[in-house]
A tleap script that builds the chain and sets N, CA, C and O, in Angstrom:
source leaprc.protein.ff14SB
mol = sequence {
  NMET THR ALA PRO SER VAL ALA SER TRP ARG
  LYS ARG ALA ALA CYS GLN GLY ILE ASP PRO
  GLU THR PHE TYR PRO VAL SER ASP GLU ASP
  ALA GLU GLU ALA LYS ALA ILE CYS ALA VAL
  CYS PRO VAL ARG GLN ALA CYS LEU GLU HIE
  ALA LEU ALA HIE ARG GLU ARG GLU GLY VAL
  TRP GLY GLY ALA THR GLU ARG GLU ARG ARG
  ARG ILE LEU ARG GLN ARG ARG LYS SER CALA
}
set mol.1.N position { 0.846 -1.176 0.000 }
set mol.1.CA position { 0.000 0.000 0.000 }
set mol.1.C position { 0.895 1.243 0.000 }
set mol.1.O position { 1.836 1.333 0.788 }
set mol.2.N position { 0.613 2.154 -0.842 }
set mol.2.CA position { 1.439 3.353 -0.932 }
set mol.2.C position { 1.032 4.368 0.126 }
set mol.2.O position { -0.073 4.307 0.667 }
set mol.3.N position { 1.918 5.287 0.413 }
set mol.3.CA position { 1.650 6.285 1.444 }
set mol.3.C position { 0.384 7.100 1.179 }
set mol.3.O position { -0.394 7.309 2.110 }
set mol.4.N position { 0.140 7.570 -0.052 }
set mol.4.CA position { -1.089 8.335 -0.277 }
set mol.4.C position { -2.357 7.536 0.011 }
set mol.4.O position { -3.322 8.089 0.538 }
set mol.5.N position { -2.373 6.242 -0.326 }
set mol.5.CA position { -3.576 5.459 -0.077 }
set mol.5.C position { -3.783 5.225 1.418 }
set mol.5.O position { -4.921 5.184 1.884 }
set mol.6.N position { -2.700 5.073 2.170 }
set mol.6.CA position { -2.816 4.949 3.621 }
set mol.6.C position { -3.414 6.224 4.192 }
set mol.6.O position { -4.315 6.174 5.029 }
set mol.7.N position { -2.917 7.354 3.741 }
set mol.7.CA position { -3.424 8.629 4.238 }
set mol.7.C position { -4.899 8.794 3.906 }
set mol.7.O position { -5.652 9.337 4.713 }
set mol.8.N position { -5.325 8.337 2.737 }
set mol.8.CA position { -6.718 8.536 2.351 }
set mol.8.C position { -7.669 7.725 3.230 }
set mol.8.O position { -8.712 8.248 3.624 }
set mol.9.N position { -7.353 6.479 3.550 }
set mol.9.CA position { -8.269 5.725 4.407 }
set mol.9.C position { -8.223 6.237 5.832 }
set mol.9.O position { -9.252 6.253 6.507 }
set mol.10.N position { -7.078 6.649 6.303 }
set mol.10.CA position { -6.991 7.160 7.677 }
set mol.10.C position { -7.825 8.422 7.871 }
set mol.10.O position { -8.380 8.643 8.948 }
set mol.11.N position { -7.913 9.238 6.843 }
set mol.11.CA position { -8.716 10.467 6.942 }
set mol.11.C position { -10.195 10.165 7.112 }
set mol.11.O position { -10.933 10.989 7.652 }
set mol.12.N position { -10.642 8.994 6.657 }
set mol.12.CA position { -12.060 8.632 6.738 }
set mol.12.C position { -12.367 7.735 7.933 }
set mol.12.O position { -13.507 7.300 8.097 }
set mol.13.N position { -11.381 7.455 8.759 }
set mol.13.CA position { -11.547 6.529 9.878 }
set mol.13.C position { -12.450 7.103 10.974 }
set mol.13.O position { -12.408 8.296 11.276 }
set mol.14.N position { -13.257 6.234 11.551 }
set mol.14.CA position { -14.178 6.630 12.616 }
set mol.14.C position { -13.437 7.049 13.882 }
set mol.14.O position { -14.015 7.716 14.741 }
set mol.15.N position { -12.185 6.674 14.007 }
set mol.15.CA position { -11.424 6.992 15.213 }
set mol.15.C position { -10.823 8.393 15.206 }
set mol.15.O position { -10.209 8.807 16.189 }
set mol.16.N position { -10.991 9.116 14.121 }
set mol.16.CA position { -10.457 10.482 14.040 }
set mol.16.C position { -11.003 11.313 15.202 }
set mol.16.O position { -12.213 11.366 15.425 }
set mol.17.N position { -10.107 11.953 15.930 }
set mol.17.CA position { -10.509 12.832 17.013 }
set mol.17.C position { -10.798 12.141 18.338 }
set mol.17.O position { -11.091 12.806 19.332 }
set mol.18.N position { -10.719 10.818 18.363 }
set mol.18.CA position { -10.956 10.077 19.607 }
set mol.18.C position { -9.614 9.839 20.296 }
set mol.18.O position { -8.601 9.608 19.635 }
set mol.19.N position { -9.613 9.897 21.607 }
set mol.19.CA position { -8.393 9.698 22.387 }
set mol.19.C position { -7.705 8.394 21.975 }
set mol.19.O position { -8.302 7.324 22.087 }
set mol.20.N position { -6.471 8.469 21.504 }
set mol.20.CA position { -5.757 7.259 21.066 }
set mol.20.C position { -5.655 6.184 22.146 }
set mol.20.O position { -5.567 4.997 21.833 }
set mol.21.N position { -5.666 6.594 23.408 }
set mol.21.CA position { -5.588 5.617 24.508 }
set mol.21.C position { -6.727 4.601 24.435 }
set mol.21.O position { -6.582 3.466 24.888 }
set mol.22.N position { -7.848 5.007 23.870 }
set mol.22.CA position { -8.998 4.113 23.709 }
set mol.22.C position { -8.606 2.871 22.923 }
set mol.22.O position { -9.129 1.784 23.169 }
set mol.23.N position { -7.686 3.031 21.980 }
set mol.23.CA position { -7.312 1.943 21.083 }
set mol.23.C position { -6.092 1.159 21.561 }
set mol.23.O position { -5.586 0.289 20.852 }
set mol.24.N position { -5.628 1.474 22.764 }
set mol.24.CA position { -4.511 0.752 23.364 }
set mol.24.C position { -4.908 0.296 24.760 }
set mol.24.O position { -4.335 0.744 25.753 }
set mol.25.N position { -5.896 -0.601 24.832 }
set mol.25.CA position { -6.391 -1.057 26.134 }
set mol.25.C position { -5.354 -1.910 26.864 }
set mol.25.O position { -4.453 -2.482 26.252 }
set mol.26.N position { -5.504 -1.978 28.176 }
set mol.26.CA position { -4.603 -2.763 29.011 }
set mol.26.C position { -4.736 -4.253 28.705 }
set mol.26.O position { -3.747 -4.986 28.718 }
set mol.27.N position { -5.955 -4.692 28.433 }
set mol.27.CA position { -6.191 -6.104 28.132 }
set mol.27.C position { -7.223 -6.226 27.014 }
set mol.27.O position { -7.906 -5.259 26.678 }
set mol.28.N position { -7.326 -7.416 26.448 }
set mol.28.CA position { -8.323 -7.659 25.406 }
set mol.28.C position { -9.735 -7.421 25.928 }
set mol.28.O position { -10.613 -6.979 25.186 }
set mol.29.N position { -9.950 -7.716 27.207 }
set mol.29.CA position { -11.269 -7.518 27.803 }
set mol.29.C position { -11.649 -6.041 27.844 }
set mol.29.O position { -12.834 -5.709 27.847 }
set mol.30.N position { -10.663 -5.155 27.876 }
set mol.30.CA position { -10.908 -3.712 27.927 }
set mol.30.C position { -11.027 -3.086 26.539 }
set mol.30.O position { -11.106 -1.863 26.418 }
set mol.31.N position { -11.039 -3.906 25.499 }
set mol.31.CA position { -11.026 -3.405 24.123 }
set mol.31.C position { -12.414 -3.140 23.560 }
set mol.31.O position { -12.532 -2.733 22.404 }
set mol.32.N position { -13.453 -3.353 24.328 }
set mol.32.CA position { -14.818 -3.242 23.797 }
set mol.32.C position { -15.148 -1.861 23.253 }
set mol.32.O position { -15.804 -1.754 22.217 }
set mol.33.N position { -14.711 -0.805 23.922 }
set mol.33.CA position { -15.016 0.545 23.444 }
set mol.33.C position { -14.392 0.780 22.067 }
set mol.33.O position { -15.043 1.298 21.160 }
set mol.34.N position { -13.131 0.394 21.925 }
set mol.34.CA position { -12.458 0.557 20.637 }
set mol.34.C position { -13.138 -0.291 19.559 }
set mol.34.O position { -13.344 0.176 18.439 }
set mol.35.N position { -13.479 -1.513 19.892 }
set mol.35.CA position { -14.121 -2.402 18.927 }
set mol.35.C position { -15.480 -1.863 18.488 }
set mol.35.O position { -15.876 -2.043 17.337 }
set mol.36.N position { -16.189 -1.208 19.392 }
set mol.36.CA position { -17.490 -0.629 19.043 }
set mol.36.C position { -17.313 0.499 18.028 }
set mol.36.O position { -18.129 0.650 17.119 }
set mol.37.N position { -16.262 1.280 18.180 }
set mol.37.CA position { -15.977 2.353 17.226 }
set mol.37.C position { -15.590 1.741 15.878 }
set mol.37.O position { -16.060 2.188 14.832 }
set mol.38.N position { -14.750 0.739 15.907 }
set mol.38.CA position { -14.325 0.067 14.678 }
set mol.38.C position { -15.506 -0.583 13.951 }
set mol.38.O position { -15.527 -0.636 12.721 }
set mol.39.N position { -16.476 -1.070 14.703 }
set mol.39.CA position { -17.607 -1.785 14.108 }
set mol.39.C position { -18.399 -0.920 13.142 }
set mol.39.O position { -19.021 -1.439 12.216 }
set mol.40.N position { -18.384 0.391 13.346 }
set mol.40.CA position { -19.141 1.293 12.463 }
set mol.40.C position { -18.227 2.095 11.540 }
set mol.40.O position { -18.677 3.033 10.882 }
set mol.41.N position { -16.963 1.734 11.492 }
set mol.41.CA position { -15.985 2.484 10.705 }
set mol.41.C position { -16.038 2.085 9.229 }
set mol.41.O position { -16.038 0.897 8.907 }
set mol.42.N position { -16.083 3.076 8.331 }
set mol.42.CA position { -16.152 2.763 6.898 }
set mol.42.C position { -14.847 2.211 6.324 }
set mol.42.O position { -14.847 1.670 5.218 }
set mol.43.N position { -13.745 2.336 7.049 }
set mol.43.CA position { -12.454 1.847 6.535 }
set mol.43.C position { -11.874 0.742 7.422 }
set mol.43.O position { -10.661 0.535 7.462 }
set mol.44.N position { -12.739 0.053 8.115 }
set mol.44.CA position { -12.303 -0.999 9.043 }
set mol.44.C position { -11.399 -2.029 8.369 }
set mol.44.O position { -10.351 -2.381 8.912 }
set mol.45.N position { -11.793 -2.513 7.199 }
set mol.45.CA position { -11.014 -3.557 6.530 }
set mol.45.C position { -9.640 -3.049 6.096 }
set mol.45.O position { -8.645 -3.762 6.232 }
set mol.46.N position { -9.578 -1.827 5.579 }
set mol.46.CA position { -8.292 -1.254 5.173 }
set mol.46.C position { -7.376 -1.102 6.381 }
set mol.46.O position { -6.174 -1.356 6.291 }
set mol.47.N position { -7.937 -0.693 7.499 }
set mol.47.CA position { -7.173 -0.535 8.732 }
set mol.47.C position { -6.630 -1.888 9.200 }
set mol.47.O position { -5.458 -2.007 9.557 }
set mol.48.N position { -7.484 -2.889 9.194 }
set mol.48.CA position { -7.059 -4.226 9.606 }
set mol.48.C position { -5.963 -4.754 8.691 }
set mol.48.O position { -4.968 -5.299 9.168 }
set mol.49.N position { -6.134 -4.599 7.388 }
set mol.49.CA position { -5.119 -5.080 6.448 }
set mol.49.C position { -3.794 -4.352 6.646 }
set mol.49.O position { -2.730 -4.959 6.526 }
set mol.50.N position { -3.849 -3.063 6.948 }
set mol.50.CA position { -2.635 -2.298 7.229 }
set mol.50.C position { -1.931 -2.888 8.453 }
set mol.50.O position { -0.719 -3.105 8.434 }
set mol.51.N position { -2.686 -3.142 9.497 }
set mol.51.CA position { -2.103 -3.698 10.729 }
set mol.51.C position { -1.498 -5.071 10.495 }
set mol.51.O position { -0.431 -5.382 11.023 }
set mol.52.N position { -2.176 -5.893 9.704 }
set mol.52.CA position { -1.653 -7.228 9.414 }
set mol.52.C position { -0.378 -7.141 8.574 }
set mol.52.O position { 0.596 -7.843 8.847 }
set mol.53.N position { -0.383 -6.296 7.572 }
set mol.53.CA position { 0.766 -6.168 6.673 }
set mol.53.C position { 1.982 -5.595 7.388 }
set mol.53.O position { 3.116 -5.953 7.071 }
set mol.54.N position { 1.749 -4.710 8.350 }
set mol.54.CA position { 2.853 -4.053 9.049 }
set mol.54.C position { 3.133 -4.660 10.417 }
set mol.54.O position { 3.947 -4.148 11.186 }
set mol.55.N position { 2.449 -5.752 10.703 }
set mol.55.CA position { 2.654 -6.487 11.957 }
set mol.55.C position { 2.565 -5.559 13.180 }
set mol.55.O position { 3.418 -5.578 14.066 }
set mol.56.N position { 1.500 -4.750 13.191 }
set mol.56.CA position { 1.281 -3.873 14.344 }
set mol.56.C position { 1.183 -4.747 15.586 }
set mol.56.O position { 0.397 -5.693 15.625 }
set mol.57.N position { 1.968 -4.435 16.582 }
set mol.57.CA position { 2.059 -5.283 17.756 }
set mol.57.C position { 1.101 -4.894 18.867 }
set mol.57.O position { 0.764 -5.729 19.707 }
set mol.58.N position { 0.666 -3.673 18.890 }
set mol.58.CA position { -0.174 -3.219 19.990 }
set mol.58.C position { -1.422 -2.535 19.473 }
set mol.58.O position { -1.472 -2.058 18.339 }
set mol.59.N position { -2.417 -2.500 20.320 }
set mol.59.CA position { -3.614 -1.740 20.017 }
set mol.59.C position { -4.669 -2.502 19.241 }
set mol.59.O position { -4.467 -3.638 18.811 }
set mol.60.N position { -5.801 -1.837 19.077 }
set mol.60.CA position { -6.920 -2.359 18.302 }
set mol.60.C position { -6.868 -1.694 16.938 }
set mol.60.O position { -6.899 -0.468 16.834 }
set mol.61.N position { -6.789 -2.501 15.903 }
set mol.61.CA position { -6.739 -2.024 14.506 }
set mol.61.C position { -7.801 -2.776 13.740 }
set mol.61.O position { -7.839 -4.006 13.773 }
set mol.62.N position { -8.656 -2.061 13.059 }
set mol.62.CA position { -9.689 -2.720 12.265 }
set mol.62.C position { -10.599 -3.616 13.087 }
set mol.62.O position { -11.154 -4.589 12.579 }
set mol.63.N position { -10.745 -3.282 14.352 }
set mol.63.CA position { -11.615 -4.060 15.225 }
set mol.63.C position { -10.991 -5.306 15.809 }
set mol.63.O position { -11.682 -6.106 16.441 }
set mol.64.N position { -9.688 -5.489 15.609 }
set mol.64.CA position { -9.015 -6.691 16.110 }
set mol.64.C position { -7.880 -6.337 17.068 }
set mol.64.O position { -7.099 -5.418 16.820 }
set mol.65.N position { -7.810 -7.076 18.154 }
set mol.65.CA position { -6.718 -6.911 19.112 }
set mol.65.C position { -5.467 -7.602 18.569 }
set mol.65.O position { -5.517 -8.289 17.549 }
set mol.66.N position { -4.371 -7.415 19.249 }
set mol.66.CA position { -3.126 -8.072 18.826 }
set mol.66.C position { -3.306 -9.584 18.758 }
set mol.66.O position { -2.874 -10.212 17.791 }
set mol.67.N position { -3.925 -10.165 19.748 }
set mol.67.CA position { -4.142 -11.615 19.781 }
set mol.67.C position { -5.013 -12.056 18.599 }
set mol.67.O position { -4.728 -13.067 17.958 }
set mol.68.N position { -6.052 -11.309 18.322 }
set mol.68.CA position { -6.941 -11.650 17.200 }
set mol.68.C position { -6.221 -11.522 15.863 }
set mol.68.O position { -6.447 -12.322 14.956 }
set mol.69.N position { -5.361 -10.525 15.740 }
set mol.69.CA position { -4.598 -10.368 14.487 }
set mol.69.C position { -3.624 -11.522 14.300 }
set mol.69.O position { -3.453 -12.007 13.182 }
set mol.70.N position { -2.988 -11.965 15.367 }
set mol.70.CA position { -2.090 -13.124 15.261 }
set mol.70.C position { -2.869 -14.349 14.789 }
set mol.70.O position { -2.380 -15.124 13.967 }
set mol.71.N position { -4.077 -14.520 15.310 }
set mol.71.CA position { -4.921 -15.653 14.910 }
set mol.71.C position { -5.274 -15.562 13.423 }
set mol.71.O position { -5.234 -16.566 12.712 }
set mol.72.N position { -5.617 -14.371 12.960 }
set mol.72.CA position { -5.942 -14.164 11.544 }
set mol.72.C position { -4.748 -14.534 10.668 }
set mol.72.O position { -4.905 -15.212 9.652 }
set mol.73.N position { -3.563 -14.091 11.060 }
set mol.73.CA position { -2.365 -14.398 10.281 }
set mol.73.C position { -2.088 -15.898 10.251 }
set mol.73.O position { -1.720 -16.441 9.210 }
set mol.74.N position { -2.263 -16.568 11.385 }
set mol.74.CA position { -2.066 -18.030 11.427 }
set mol.74.C position { -3.051 -18.729 10.498 }
set mol.74.O position { -2.674 -19.637 9.758 }
set mol.75.N position { -4.316 -18.306 10.536 }
set mol.75.CA position { -5.326 -18.926 9.675 }
set mol.75.C position { -5.020 -18.697 8.208 }
set mol.75.O position { -5.227 -19.588 7.383 }
set mol.76.N position { -4.534 -17.524 7.875 }
set mol.76.CA position { -4.198 -17.237 6.472 }
set mol.76.C position { -3.025 -18.083 6.007 }
set mol.76.O position { -3.007 -18.546 4.866 }
set mol.77.N position { -2.036 -18.292 6.889 }
set mol.77.CA position { -0.893 -19.131 6.527 }
set mol.77.C position { -1.331 -20.566 6.300 }
set mol.77.O position { -0.855 -21.224 5.374 }
set mol.78.N position { -2.238 -21.058 7.141 }
set mol.78.CA position { -2.720 -22.433 7.018 }
set mol.78.C position { -3.489 -22.637 5.723 }
set mol.78.O position { -3.379 -23.692 5.099 }
set mol.79.N position { -4.264 -21.645 5.313 }
set mol.79.CA position { -5.087 -21.812 4.127 }
set mol.79.C position { -4.355 -21.442 2.833 }
set mol.79.O position { -4.901 -21.604 1.741 }
set mol.80.N position { -3.137 -20.951 2.954 }
set mol.80.CA position { -2.377 -20.555 1.754 }
set mol.80.C position { -1.752 -21.751 1.065 }
set mol.80.O position { -1.082 -21.594 0.044 }
savepdb mol mol.pdb
quit
């Protein structure tokens, strides 16, 4: 993904203007607020794909926690 395309989806993200701490919960159980915001986000899939491609280690991206993203990557490797 090129830099301009990353910038374009980020500008449309539902998380714009929300405290970034919301998306870096202490535990997966505390991620519900962030996931609720992601659930209505028009660029959720682009955000998730960005996190998967760049191996984002922390936070909620595209509605998925770090643990959930690791699971997605494992499933994709198995089905490839």
